[in-house]
N, C-alpha and C positions, 0 to 999 in steps of 0.2 A: 504494500500500500504506500502511496506517495505521502510524504510528510509535508505538513503545512509550511514549515520553515524552508524546505527545499523548493517548494513551488514559489514562495515569495522571492527567494534568491534568484531563481530562473527568471521571474518577471522583472526584477531589478536589473538583471543583466541585459534583458531585451530593451528595457527603457534606456539604459545607459548607451547601448549600441545605437539605438535610433536617435538619441540626442547628440552623440559625439562623433558619429561616422557619417560620411556621405554615402548613402546607399542608393542603389538604383530603385526605381519605382517597384520593380518586381521583388527585390529584397525587402524593401520597406513593407510591402503588402504581406509577404510571408511572415515577417516578424510581428506585424500588427495582428495577423490571424493567430499566431502562436500566443501572443499576449492576451487576446480575447479568450482563447481556450483556457489559459491559466487563470484568468480572472473568474471565469465561470466555475472552474473547479474550486477555487478559493472561496467564492461566494457560497457554493454548496456546502463546503466544509464548515464555514462559519454558521450557516443556518442550522446544520445538524448539531453543532456544539451548542448553539443557542437553545434549541429544542431540548437537549439533554439537561441543560442548566435549569430551564423552566420546570421540567419534570422533577428534578432533584429538589429545587426550591419549594415546589408545592408539597412534595413529600415531607420535607423538613418542617414546613409550616404546620402541616397536619399533625405530625409527631409532636411538635413543640406545643401546640394548642391543646393536645390531648393530655398532656402531663399535668 
């Protein structure tokens, strides 16, 4: 499974490449596409983590209130 930190690093590398290098239109489009794919994966990971946190928080609230 891909790690969040690795995906962020890959995205940062793409951004740096696009900001600091003169790329052809084709190269820029390929890098842009890779960046969008990485952003989508990162967004999905964050949403999944957010969902787990909400579930755990609700469980803790119920346990805490029952005591």
